[in-house]
C-alpha positions in Angstrom: 181.4 111.2 228.3 179.0 114.0 229.1 179.6 115.5 225.7 179.0 112.2 223.9 175.8 111.5 225.8 174.5 115.0 225.0 175.2 114.4 221.2 173.3 111.1 221.3 170.4 112.8 223.0 170.3 115.6 220.4 170.6 113.1 217.5 167.6 111.2 218.9 165.5 114.4 219.1 166.3 115.3 215.5 165.0 112.0 214.3 161.8 112.5 216.3 161.3 116.0 215.2 162.3 115.7 211.5 161.0 113.8 208.5 163.0 111.6 206.2 163.0 112.1 202.5 160.9 108.9 202.1 158.2 110.2 204.4 158.1 113.5 202.6 157.8 111.7 199.2 155.0 109.5 200.5 153.2 112.6 201.8 153.5 114.4 198.4 152.3 111.2 196.6 149.2 111.0 198.8 148.4 114.7 198.3 148.9 114.2 194.5 146.5 111.3 194.5 143.9 113.2 196.4 144.1 116.2 194.1 143.9 113.9 191.0 140.7 112.5 192.4 139.2 115.9 193.3 139.8 117.7 190.0 137.5 115.5 187.8 134.8 115.8 190.5 135.1 119.5 190.5 135.0 119.7 186.7 132.0 117.4 186.5 130.1 119.4 189.1 130.6 122.5 187.0 129.3 120.7 184.0 126.2 119.4 185.9 125.5 122.9 187.0 125.6 124.2 183.4 123.5 121.3 182.2 120.9 122.2 184.9 120.9 125.8 183.9 120.2 124.9 180.3 117.5 122.5 181.3 115.8 125.3 183.4 116.1 127.8 180.5 114.6 125.3 178.0 111.8 124.5 180.4 110.9 128.2 180.9 111.0 128.8 177.1 108.9 125.8 176.4 106.2 127.0 178.9 106.2 130.4 177.1 105.9 128.7 173.7 103.0 126.5 174.9 101.2 129.6 176.3 101.8 131.4 172.9 100.3 128.4 171.1 97.2 128.5 173.4 96.7 132.2 172.7 97.4 132.3 168.9 96.8 128.7 167.8 100.3 128.3 166.4 103.9 128.5 167.5 106.0 131.6 166.7 108.4 131.4 163.7 111.3 132.3 166.0 112.0 132.8 169.6 110.9 136.2 170.9 113.6 138.7 171.7 113.2 138.1 175.5 114.2 134.4 174.9 116.9 134.9 172.4 119.7 134.4 174.9 122.8 132.4 175.2 123.1 129.0 176.8 125.7 128.4 179.7 128.4 127.7 177.1 127.8 130.9 175.2 125.8 129.6 172.2 122.3 130.7 171.3 119.5 128.3 172.0 118.1 126.6 168.9 114.4 126.6 168.1 112.4 125.1 165.2 108.6 125.0 165.0 107.7 121.7 163.4 104.8 123.0 161.4 106.3 124.2 158.1 109.7 122.6 158.6 111.2 119.8 156.5 111.9 116.4 158.0 115.6 117.0 157.5 115.6 120.0 159.8 114.0 118.2 162.7 115.9 116.5 165.6 115.7 112.7 165.4 116.2 109.8 167.8 118.3 106.6 167.2 115.6 105.3 164.9 115.7 108.5 162.9 112.1 109.4 164.1 111.5 113.1 165.0 111.7 113.5 168.7 108.9 116.2 168.8 105.7 116.9 167.0 105.2 120.5 168.2 108.7 122.2 168.2 112.3 121.5 168.7 114.1 123.5 171.4 117.7 122.7 172.5 121.2 123.8 173.5 124.1 122.7 171.4 125.9 121.8 174.7 129.5 122.2 175.7 131.0 121.6 172.2 128.7 124.1 170.5 128.1 121.6 167.6 125.0 119.7 166.7 123.3 117.7 163.9 119.8 116.3 163.5 120.2 112.7 164.9 120.8 112.6 168.7 123.1 109.6 168.2 125.7 111.6 166.3 128.8 112.4 168.3 128.3 116.1 167.8 124.8 115.9 169.3 125.3 113.5 172.3 126.1 116.4 174.7 123.2 118.6 173.6 120.5 119.6 176.1 117.3 118.7 174.3 113.5 118.9 174.8 112.1 115.7 173.5 108.8 113.7 173.5 106.8 117.0 173.3 108.3 118.1 176.6 108.1 114.9 178.6 111.9 114.8 178.5 114.3 117.7 178.9 117.9 116.7 179.5 121.2 115.5 177.9 120.6 113.9 174.5 122.5 110.8 175.3 120.0 110.1 178.1 117.0 110.1 175.8 
């Protein structure tokens, strides 16, 4: 009798202290769901940071180009060596002075109207590809300077 009562007491403790396979599976599923929600947020926060870095770089370059224009009455033919650097995705920033360029070379909005009248300055974005119209799939992720500097951001937002 004593032995039987002792076994029942131990069996009861095991149930209290241990987990069933169902409880473990539920825990693993919950952790998996939390991780699946966290990964896209982590990736998008990295992309937002790179976008912000490109926006800051373009803003600094645009200020320099405006100062150059005030000093010399024109924009330089190409970016000075100090500003010929790579964007956060490892591609060179693109620059085109509007004066002397053809309409085909200029960046255009959804109505195929050039987005700047002074100069185009942009990053080709994460995919490293770009074409003139901002509505093209290759250009939607570009970081652009548009409306003569009144907008600097992701092309799809312009």
